C-alpha positions in Angstrom: 103.3 114.2 62.1 105.9 115.9 59.8 107.9 116.2 62.6 107.3 112.6 64.0 108.1 111.3 59.9 111.2 114.1 60.6 112.1 111.9 64.2 114.6 109.0 63.8 113.1 107.9 67.1 109.7 108.0 65.7 110.1 105.8 62.0 112.0 103.5 63.7 109.5 102.6 66.4 106.2 102.8 63.4 108.8 100.2 61.8 108.6 97.6 64.5 105.3 98.3 65.6 104.2 97.9 61.5 106.2 94.4 61.4 104.8 92.6 64.5 101.1 93.9 63.2 101.3 92.9 59.4 103.1 89.7 60.9 99.9 89.4 63.2 97.2 89.8 60.9 99.4 87.8 57.9 99.9 84.9 60.3 97.1 82.3 58.1 99.8 83.0 55.2 103.2 82.5 57.0 102.7 79.2 59.0 100.4 76.5 57.7 100.1 75.3 61.8 97.0 75.4 63.6 98.2 77.4 66.4 96.5 75.2 69.2 97.0 71.5 67.7 100.0 69.1 67.9 102.2 69.1 65.1 105.8 68.2 66.0 107.5 65.8 68.2 107.6 67.4 71.8 110.4 70.3 72.5 111.2 69.3 68.9 114.5 72.1 69.0 113.9 74.2 65.6 114.2 73.0 62.0 113.2 73.4 58.3 109.5 71.6 59.7 110.0 74.2 62.5 111.2 77.4 62.6 110.8 78.2 66.2 111.2 74.6 67.3 107.9 73.2 69.6 106.4 72.8 72.4 106.3 70.2 75.2 103.6 68.7 73.0 104.3 69.3 70.3 103.0 72.5 69.5 104.0 74.8 66.9 106.0 78.0 68.9 106.6 79.5 65.0 102.9 79.8 65.1 101.7 80.6 68.3 104.2 83.6 68.4 101.8 84.6 65.1 98.7 83.9 66.6 99.5 85.3 70.4 100.5 88.7 69.1 96.8 88.9 67.9 95.7 88.1 70.8 98.7 90.6 73.3 97.6 93.5 70.7 94.4 93.6 70.6 94.5 93.3 74.7 97.5 96.1 74.3 96.2 98.3 72.2 91.9 98.1 73.7 92.6 98.2 77.3 95.0 101.7 76.2 92.4 103.3 74.5 90.5 103.0 77.2 92.5 104.0 80.1 93.7 106.3 77.3 89.5 107.5 76.6 89.4 107.4 80.5 91.7 109.2 81.6 91.5 111.9 78.9 87.8 112.3 79.1 87.6 113.0 83.2 91.3 115.0 83.5 89.8 117.6 80.6 86.1 118.2 82.2 87.9 118.5 85.5 90.5 120.9 84.4 87.9 122.5 83.0 85.1 122.3 84.8 86.7 123.3 88.4 84.8 123.2 91.2 82.6 120.3 92.9 83.4 119.0 89.8 87.4 118.8 89.9 86.6 118.1 93.7 85.2 114.8 93.2 87.0 113.3 90.1 90.2 114.1 91.8 89.2 112.5 94.8 88.8 109.7 92.8 92.0 110.4 90.7 93.6 110.6 94.3 91.8 107.2 95.5 93.0 105.2 92.3 96.5 106.4 92.7 97.2 105.7 96.0 96.4 102.0 95.8 99.6 99.6 94.3 97.8 99.3 90.4 100.0 95.7 90.1 98.7 94.2 93.8 95.2 95.0 93.0 95.1 93.4 89.2 96.8 90.4 91.0 93.6 90.5 93.6 90.9 91.1 91.0 92.9 88.3 88.8 92.8 85.9 91.2 88.9 86.6 92.7 87.6 86.0 89.0 89.7 83.2 88.3 91.3 82.9 85.1 89.9 85.5 83.2 90.2 85.8 79.4 91.7 88.6 77.7 89.1 90.5 77.0 88.5 90.6 81.0 91.8 91.7 81.3 91.9 94.6 78.6 88.6 95.5 80.8 90.1 95.9 84.4 93.0 97.1 83.5 90.9 99.7 81.6 88.9 100.7 84.8 92.3 100.7 87.1 94.8 102.6 85.4 93.0 106.0 84.6 94.2 108.2 87.1 97.5 109.2 86.0 96.6 110.2 82.5 93.7 112.0 84.1 96.1 113.8 86.5 98.1 115.2 83.7 95.3 116.1 81.4 93.8 118.0 84.1 97.2 119.8 84.6 97.4 120.5 81.0 93.9 121.7 80.7 94.1 123.8 84.1 97.5 125.7 81.1 95.2 125.8 78.2 92.2 126.9 79.7 93.2 130.7 80.7 94.4 131.2 76.6 92.8 134.2 74.3 91.2 131.7 72.2 89.4 129.4 74.8 88.3 132.6 76.7 86.6 133.8 73.1 84.7 130.8 72.2 83.1 131.4 76.4 82.5 134.8 74.9 80.7 133.9 71.8 78.8 131.7 74.4 80.0 128.4 72.4 78.6 125.6 75.2 81.2 123.7 77.0 81.0 120.8 75.7 81.8 122.3 71.8 84.7 124.0 73.8 86.3 120.9 75.4 86.2 119.3 72.3 87.1 121.9 69.4 89.6 123.8 71.7 90.6 122.1 74.3 90.9 118.8 73.4 93.3 119.5 70.1 95.9 121.5 71.9 96.0 118.8 74.7 97.0 116.3 71.8 100.3 115.8 72.6 99.7 114.1 76.4 96.8 111.8 75.4 99.4 110.5 72.8 101.9 110.0 75.6 99.3 108.6 77.8 97.7 106.3 75.2 101.2 105.1 74.2 102.3 103.9 77.7 99.6 103.0 77.8 99.3 100.4 75.5 103.0 99.6 76.5 102.0 99.0 80.6 98.6 96.9 79.3 100.6 94.5 77.7 103.5 93.7 79.8 100.7 93.3 82.5 99.1 91.5 80.3 101.4 88.6 80.0 102.6 88.9 84.0 99.3 87.7 85.0 99.4 84.5 82.5 103.2 84.4 83.3 101.4 84.4 86.8 98.7 81.8 86.5 95.9 84.2 86.8 94.9 83.9 82.1 92.6 82.3 80.3 95.6 78.8 79.9 92.9 77.8 76.5 93.8 81.4 75.0 96.6 82.2 72.8 98.9 84.7 73.5 102.5 85.5 74.3 101.8 85.3 78.3 100.3 82.1 77.9 103.0 81.1 76.3 105.7 82.3 79.1 103.3 80.7 80.8 103.1 76.8 79.3 106.9 77.5 78.8 107.6 77.6 82.5 105.0 75.2 83.5 107.2 72.9 81.3 110.3 73.6 82.6 111.6 74.8 79.5 114.7 76.0 80.3 115.4 73.2 82.7 115.4 70.4 79.8 117.2 72.6 77.5 114.1 73.9 75.1 115.2 77.2 75.1 113.3 78.2 72.3 110.1 77.9 74.0 110.4 80.8 76.3 112.5 82.7 74.5 110.4 83.5 71.9 107.6 85.4 73.4 110.7 86.8 76.1 112.3 88.6 72.3 108.8 89.6 70.9 107.6 91.6 74.3 111.0 93.3 74.1 110.5 93.7 70.1 107.2 95.3 70.9 108.8 97.0 74.1 111.5 98.9 72.2 109.2 99.7 69.1 106.5 101.1 71.5 109.4 102.9 73.8 110.9 104.5 70.4 107.8 106.0 69.5 106.7 106.9 72.9 110.9 108.9 73.3 110.1 111.0 69.9 106.2 112.0 71.2 107.6 113.2 73.7 110.6 115.2 72.0 107.9 116.9 69.3 105.3 118.0 72.5 108.4 118.8 75.1 110.9 121.8 72.5 113.6 121.2 75.9 114.2 117.5 74.5 115.1 118.3 71.4 118.1 120.7 72.9 120.5 117.5 72.3 120.5 118.0 68.6 121.7 121.7 68.5 124.1 120.8 70.8 125.1 118.7 68.5 125.4 120.8 65.8 126.6 123.8 67.5 129.6 121.0 68.4 129.9 120.3 64.7 129.9 124.6 64.0 132.9 124.8 66.5 135.6 121.3 65.2 134.8 123.0 61.3 136.2 126.3 63.3 132.8 128.4 62.0 132.0 128.1 65.8 135.0 130.2 66.8 133.7 133.4 65.4 
């Protein structure tokens, strides 16, 4: 945590994510409008009454942005937790147990990895119909765990031969305790990277499915905002605020999560931190101290 808080990318990423989460939680305090109610004229441009304008049916875009953040964040973090939990559990069990257990888990992992993820999601969402955000999160969690399981398994294979694991085995510790208290803390950096990447993937995929019309149009999220704006031909009629608002929100959240992901990767992988040492060395050379 100290390394994370000293990293500039991590601080910027955490600040961006914190702002979005706080704004989403404080939505009733930041807007007086109901996100689903008609509160103005159709496609009214931004004004003092409606900071980000209105939609085609007169809904306040700013209110929909705030309340839509709740749904998008819930789907992203919910699906990210599910993906990370399944991938981490299967990866550690497969890597530590080995044998038939490893063969069975690896078989299903390879099978899931071979199937293209996005086409599979499109087929499942189309088969279900108008999928709610909860259903989309469950679909993402059930189909996107394989990469995390593969990476966690590889890391577990290197950790299981460490001395502290062998010592725990010789002391008669049960396997579940060794996997939970000995191996898991030593692969936590991989788990963190997997979680952050899963959240980004879940939020973008949920918005993509809803933009294609496979989500519940009654749900308020950034994806349905894009779908309704596209359906209302917002760009064609000049209502740029209707479609650019959710686009910038998704990009802003993606930047924050990506910066945090880069920071965790730098902390977990020392090779990525060589940039700071090279920078320091170049400063020494310029000042004349490096010529010694």
